TORTOR-794976 format. One record per residue (C-alpha): residue in one letter; z, y, x. Coordinates in steps of 0.5 Angstrom, whole numbers, plus 500, padded with zeros to 3 digits. Layout:
N
aZYX...
//
This chain:
409
m500500500a502505506l495505508l492506502h496511500s493515508l486513505r487517499y487524504l481522508p474524508a469519508k466523514q473521518i474514516l467512518a468516525r475511525l470505525r465507530y471508534e475502535l469498535a465503541w472502544k471494544l465494548y466500553p471496556r468490557f461493559p461500565s455499566a451499561v456506559r454508566a446508564w447511558c450516561e447518568p440520565d443527562a448527568r443527575a439533570c445537571r447540578p453546579r452553577a452557583g457563583f461560577r469560578w474560573a481562575g486558571s493554573p496547572e500544568r505541573s506542580e506534582r504528578p507525572p512519574a508513572g510509566s508503562s507508556l501510553l503517552a505517560r498512561f494518558q498523563a496520569n489521568y490529565f490532573d494538569w498538577s496541584i490535585q490533593p485532598g482525595e485525589i479525585e476521588s480514588w480515581i473515581a473508585a478506581n476508574p469505572p465510567g469506559t474504562w481505558p485509557s482513562w476514560h478515553p477522549y482525550p484524556t477526558s477532556l484534560r481532566i474535566v479541565n482541570w476539575i473545574r478549575a479545582a472547584p468547588l467541588p463535593p456532590a459525588v465529584a459533580e456527578s461524575l464530573a457529569m458524568q464524563v461529559v455526556f460520554l465526551e460528548r458522545n465520543l468526540e474525536f472526529h476520527l483524528g480532528g486537530n488538537h483532540l479535537l480543540e480539545n473536546a471542544r475545550a471541555l465542553l465549553a468549560a463544562g458548559c459554563c461549569f454547569e445549568g440545566p439543559a445538558a449543560e446549555r447544550w454542551k456550551t452550544t457545542g463547545l461554542e459552535l465547535l471551537c468557532r469551526e474548527l479554530r477557522k480550520q485550523v489557525l492559519p492565516d500566518g497564525g501558526h497550527c496547522e499541525r505544524s509542531p512548536y510544542y501543539h501550537r503552544r498548547m493550542r494557544r494556551l488553549v484559546a487563552d483558555a476559552i476566551e477567560l471561561l466564556a469572560a468568567a461566565g459572562g458570555k460573549v467571547p466571538p470576536e474571531w477568537p482574540e484576533a485569532a490568540a493575538r496571531m498564534e501568539t506574534f508565531e509563537r514568539a517567533l520561533r523562540h529561540q536566542d535563549g527563549g526557548l521554542a524550536r523542536f521541529h516534530d513531536s515537540l516534547g520538550d522546552d517550556d517553562r515560558r521564556l521570551p526571547p524573540s523581539p526585532e519587530l516579528p516577522r520572521s516568514f510564515p509561508h503558510s506554516g512554512y517556517c523561516i528565520l534567518d537573523g543575524p549578529h551571528g545568532r538565529l536560524i530557525a527554518d522548516y519549508g513546509a511538508p504535511g502536503a493534503a493535510a488529513n490528520p498529519g500524524h505529529q510531522h516528521a519527514g524532516i523537509f529543510s530541517f533546521e536549527i540555530s541558535c547563538g545566545s543562550c547555546r543551542v548549536v545544532v537542534d531537531s530530534g523532536t521526539e521522546t516517545y509516542e510508543l509504537g516501534p523502532q524508536r518512534s519511526r527513526l524519531r519521524s524518519t529523514a535522518a533524524h533530521n537536519t536534512v538531506r536523505v537520499d538512497g536511504q529512503d524517507q522524503f514521504e512515508v511515516w509509519g505507524g507511530f502517528r500516519v503518513g501515507r505517500r505525501a510530499w509537497v514544497g513548491q513556491i519559497h523564494e525569500h530575499r531579504g536585505p539590510n545585509y543579508g538574507v536568501i531562502s531557496a526552495a524545492h521539494d518533490g519528495y524524491d521525484r520518484l528516484g528522479v531527483e529534485h532537492r533544493r535547499s538554499i540558505v544564505s545568511i551572512p552577517g559575520a560569517g554565519w550560514l551557507i547551507
//
């Protein structure tokens, strides 16, 4: 039943793309020579663009620790660290075309961008890079969408700027069109990213900034909606930071980041499209998640934590959300996505909505209208969700901020 509930919200194109993905990855690792022959003609017709340089800094200073989980294996193929001499050549020798998971479209997208940051590249590295771009172009993650598809688009744009030739022009055009379309779809009117995870929002905000820098470095025209989207995303990210400057940890948030920006009083405190509300006072800062997956086609990074909240007071986090520590299928992943792992109410031991399979959501829930009342000496937010209608229960949560006293929940 969980699968049927999930399929209800998936467009037919997304289901077909998933079937293609599953079939392709049963074949690619078995026939690396065929994958190479498939990609080589376009790759060899490209050459690095003379004089192209794109300034950028890696996410990490060192290679991440090795691990057996799929996330750790993905991260080992990102190259988002200070790359050492010979490291790229060793990777090429150890990972023939179509190798799992190193040639999966997501780590391939990040690796393409990070290798381009490391330019100029030796001829053998440039040839491998072009082959990876051809492979990515033919394996875009339409079965997932969301941040994965934006990463794919940025990689194509970066490759189109870095290389020249007919294929490179096609990569650039495809990357541009895909970014324009997906940013319109994924960046909500209030500036939040559609997957509702502060961590992935931060990554996508950086991605938009990268895309703007890339086009400027290549002498291209930046679509006017990109800087506007970047500004809205920056405002949202600043608002979802606590008094210590760190991000809230709702949904799939993988730890903190090194960007410490304490929120400004001038920032918005209500984000109705993303479902986040903020109540500030001299006693601290409360950030509440009043959103739900609704009919989203890709809610895989969302948790069943409607009405969860976090509280900070100065440099201290008083109440925190669980975030996530693993993407590996199993009891721990299921527990972290469950209602019980969040600062909200669970009824009869059941989740608000159905989370399963690590990244799946089956039966959904919706939040009704959010009522907000704010004055100089108080703040109130209130709403109800329908996740427990099946049990004959309505869960309504109201939070009242009283300066000098705290919050009444």
